[in-house]
C-alpha positions in Angstrom: -19.4 -6.7 5.7 -23.0 -7.3 6.9 -23.6 -9.5 3.9 -20.4 -11.5 4.5 -21.4 -12.0 8.2 -24.9 -13.1 7.5 -24.5 -14.8 4.1 -28.0 -13.6 3.2 -29.3 -10.5 1.5 -32.5 -10.5 3.6 -30.7 -11.0 7.0 -28.0 -8.4 6.0 -30.7 -5.9 5.1 -32.4 -6.4 8.5 -29.1 -5.9 10.2 -28.6 -2.6 8.4 -32.3 -1.6 8.9 -33.1 -1.1 5.2 -35.4 -2.9 2.8 -33.9 -5.8 0.9 -34.3 -4.2 -2.5 -32.5 -1.1 -1.3 -29.7 -3.1 0.2 -29.3 -5.2 -2.9 -29.1 -2.0 -4.9 -26.3 -0.7 -2.7 -24.3 -3.9 -3.3 -24.8 -3.6 -7.1 -23.6 0.0 -7.0 -20.6 -0.9 -5.0 -19.7 -3.7 -7.5 -20.2 -1.2 -10.4 -18.0 1.3 -8.7 -15.3 -1.4 -8.1 -15.7 -2.7 -11.6 -15.7 -6.3 -10.3 -18.2 -8.8 -8.9 -17.8 -9.1 -5.1 -20.3 -11.8 -4.3 -21.2 -15.1 -5.8 -24.9 -15.4 -5.9 -25.3 -18.9 -7.3 -25.6 -20.7 -3.9 -26.5 -20.1 -0.3 -25.0 -18.7 1.8 -23.8 -15.9 -0.3 -20.0 -16.0 -0.6 -17.3 -13.5 -1.5 -15.5 -13.8 -4.8 -11.7 -13.6 -5.0 -12.1 -9.9 -5.6 -14.4 -9.6 -2.6 -11.9 -11.3 -0.4 -9.3 -8.8 -1.4 -11.6 -5.9 -0.5 -12.7 -7.3 2.9 -9.7 -6.4 5.0 -9.6 -3.0 3.4 -13.2 -2.3 4.2 -12.8 -3.6 7.7 -9.9 -1.3 8.3 -11.7 1.7 6.8 -14.7 1.2 9.0 -12.6 0.7 12.1 -10.6 3.9 11.4 -13.8 5.9 10.9 -15.3 4.8 14.2 -12.0 5.2 16.0 -11.6 8.7 14.6 -15.1 9.6 15.8 -14.3 8.1 19.2 -11.1 10.1 19.5 -12.9 13.4 18.6 -15.7 12.7 21.1 -13.1 11.8 23.8 -11.4 15.1 23.2 -14.7 17.0 23.5 -15.7 15.2 26.7 -12.3 15.5 28.3 -11.7 11.7 28.0 -12.3 11.2 31.7 -14.7 8.2 31.7 -13.8 4.6 31.4 -16.2 2.9 29.0 -16.9 -0.8 29.2 -19.3 -3.1 27.3 -20.1 -6.6 28.7 -22.7 -9.3 28.3 -25.7 -9.2 30.7 -24.6 -11.9 33.1 -21.0 -10.6 33.4 -22.3 -7.0 33.9 -24.5 -8.1 36.8 -22.7 -10.9 38.5 -19.0 -10.4 37.7 -18.1 -6.9 36.8 -18.8 -5.0 40.0 -16.6 -7.1 42.3 -14.0 -7.6 39.6 -13.6 -3.9 39.0 -13.2 -3.1 42.7 -10.5 -5.8 42.9 -8.3 -4.3 40.3 -5.2 -2.8 42.0 -5.3 1.0 41.9 -8.6 1.1 40.0 -9.3 4.6 41.2 -12.9 3.8 42.0 -13.7 7.5 42.1 -13.2 7.7 38.3 -16.5 7.8 36.4 -17.2 4.7 34.3 -19.8 3.7 31.8 -20.9 0.1 31.5 -23.1 -0.9 28.6 -24.8 -4.3 29.1 -25.8 -6.1 25.9 -26.0 -9.3 23.9 -22.7 -10.6 22.6 -23.3 -9.2 19.1 -23.9 -5.7 20.4 -20.9 -5.9 22.7 -18.8 -6.9 19.7 -20.1 -3.9 17.8 -19.2 -1.6 20.6 -15.7 -3.0 20.6 -15.1 -3.0 16.8 -16.6 0.5 16.3 -14.6 2.0 19.1 -17.7 2.8 21.2 -16.0 1.4 24.3 -12.5 1.1 25.7 -12.9 -2.5 26.9 -15.3 -5.3 26.3 -15.8 -8.3 28.6 -17.3 -11.6 27.6 -17.1 -15.4 28.1 -14.8 -17.1 25.6 -14.0 -20.6 24.5 -12.2 -22.2 21.5 -15.6 -23.4 20.1 -17.2 -19.9 20.2 -17.3 -17.4 17.4 -17.5 -14.0 19.1 -18.6 -12.0 16.0 -15.3 -10.1 15.4 -11.7 -10.8 14.4 -10.0 -11.5 17.7 -6.5 -11.2 16.1 -7.1 -7.4 15.7 -7.5 -6.9 19.5 -5.5 -7.4 22.6 -7.0 -9.3 25.5 -6.3 -10.4 29.0 -8.0 -13.2 30.9 -9.7 -11.6 34.0 -11.6 -14.7 35.3 -12.6 -18.3 34.7 -16.0 -20.0 35.1 -17.8 -23.2 34.0 -21.0 -23.6 32.0 -23.2 -25.8 34.2 -26.2 -27.9 33.0 -29.3 -27.2 35.2 -32.8 -28.4 35.4 -35.8 -28.0 37.7 -35.8 -30.5 40.5 -38.4 -33.3 40.8 -40.3 -34.1 44.0 -37.2 -35.9 45.4 -34.8 -33.1 44.5 -33.3 -35.0 41.5 -33.1 -33.2 38.1 -36.4 -33.4 36.2 -34.4 -33.5 33.0 -31.2 -35.4 33.7 -28.2 -35.9 31.4 -27.4 -37.9 29.3 -31.1 -38.6 28.6 -32.3 -41.9 27.3 -33.1 -43.2 23.7 -36.8 -43.6 24.5 -37.0 -40.2 26.3 -34.4 -37.7 25.2 -33.7 -34.8 27.6 -35.4 -31.6 26.4 -32.6 -29.1 25.6 -33.4 -25.4 26.1 -30.8 -23.7 23.9 -29.4 -20.3 23.2 -30.1 -19.0 19.6 -27.8 -20.3 16.9 -25.7 -17.2 16.7 -25.0 -17.3 20.5 -21.5 -18.0 21.6 -22.8 -20.0 24.6 -25.0 -22.1 22.3 -22.0 -22.9 20.0 -20.0 -23.9 23.1 -22.6 -26.3 24.4 -23.5 -27.8 21.0 -19.8 -28.5 20.3 -19.5 -30.3 23.7 -22.6 -32.4 23.1 -21.2 -33.4 19.7 -18.0 -34.8 21.1 -19.0 -36.0 24.6 -17.6 -39.4 25.4 -20.8 -40.7 26.8 -23.8 -41.2 24.5 -26.0 -38.1 24.5 -29.8 -38.2 24.1 -31.0 -34.7 24.0 -33.6 -33.0 21.8 -33.7 -29.3 21.1 -36.9 -27.9 22.5 -37.1 -24.2 23.0 -34.6 -21.4 22.4 -33.9 -17.7 23.4 -31.0 -15.4 23.2 -31.6 -14.4 26.8 -30.2 -16.3 29.8 -33.0 -14.9 31.9 -35.7 -16.3 29.6 -34.1 -19.8 29.5 -33.7 -19.7 33.3 -37.5 -19.1 33.6 -38.2 -22.0 31.2 -35.8 -24.3 33.1 -37.3 -23.4 36.5 -40.8 -24.1 35.1 -39.6 -27.6 34.1 -39.4 -27.2 30.4 -36.0 -28.8 30.0 -32.2 -28.7 30.7 -30.0 -25.8 29.8 -26.5 -24.5 30.5 -25.7 -21.3 32.3 -22.5 -19.6 33.4 -21.6 -20.9 36.8 -21.9 -17.5 38.4 -25.7 -17.6 37.5 -26.3 -21.3 37.8 -24.9 -21.4 41.4 -27.3 -18.8 42.6 -30.3 -20.7 41.3 -28.9 -24.0 42.7 -28.4 -22.4 46.1 -32.0 -21.0 46.0 -33.3 -24.4 45.1 -35.1 -23.4 41.9 -32.6 -25.5 39.8 -30.3 -28.4 40.3 -27.3 -29.6 38.4 -28.6 -31.8 35.6 -25.5 -34.1 35.2 -22.1 -34.8 36.7 -19.1 -32.5 36.2 -18.2 -34.1 32.8 -21.1 -32.1 31.4 -19.6 -28.8 32.7 -17.6 -26.7 30.3 -14.6 -24.6 31.4 -14.6 -21.1 30.0 -12.6 -17.9 30.3 -13.7 -14.3 30.9 -11.6 -12.0 28.7 -11.3 -8.3 28.5 -10.6 -7.1 25.0 -9.2 -3.7 23.9 -8.2 -2.1 20.6 -4.5 -2.2 19.7 -4.9 1.4 18.7 -4.6 4.6 20.8 -6.7 4.7 24.0 -7.1 7.8 26.2 -4.6 8.1 29.0 -7.2 7.1 31.6 -8.0 3.9 29.7 -4.3 3.1 29.1 -3.6 3.5 32.8 -6.4 1.1 33.7 -5.2 -1.5 31.1 -1.7 -1.3 32.7 -3.2 -1.8 36.1 -4.9 -5.0 34.9 -1.9 -6.5 33.1 1.5 -5.2 31.9 1.5 -4.7 28.1 4.1 -7.4 27.5 1.9 -10.0 29.2 -1.2 -9.2 27.1 -2.2 -11.5 24.2 
């Protein structure tokens, strides 16, 4: 599954924290045990064969069941009395506290655990059954790193990705959109695997107005890009909940009109399998089962 996701033996080995030769050996042993070739190695990225595609949903289900089984056992041992959430950093800090308190009958005295991570780690928490619920920003152009069809979700909020730049001496954006052919706007972008980066890149590719931007510097961290933008390095996009704070404080200004803003949803995902009673009760307090997607 790591090799399918990354398309590269070296990246998959890094993801699994093993040396590449050891990882390649594991794949060969799996293929010998199956008696078929699972991966075509004649081009990059590495792709599944027909046999590999047949195995993939089986492997995904096996791994999911293993982690779910572990989670159920751990919940039994701990008494299953803690709500467990995973959320991306910005949502954890700027959205989750007020939202949780606003949920009708949220029983605020119930212990909760909130893991704050990058999107890929949040997806791992969800798919491996390490949390009851996962919150993240979603958009049709974003790949979240897991098969959304295997999970239920409810929309718990909306926001916009807003382009921002440091202001010049007159308070105008130092790096304004749409840029110009002779001086493209420097684009501070999220790493390629980032869902937010995918959303912005897709918008730039189909924007009605000509776009003159040049990718300049990147980071997977919104905080790092915010510091770069505030130092005048270029224009970047943040969730409105973060951008509006910086705009209010005067460290950043909106770098283009509202046509450059991107509507997004904040979704809460859950497994379709069994959840402890405390988690099921919370889910029902957020949305009735028949209204969930």
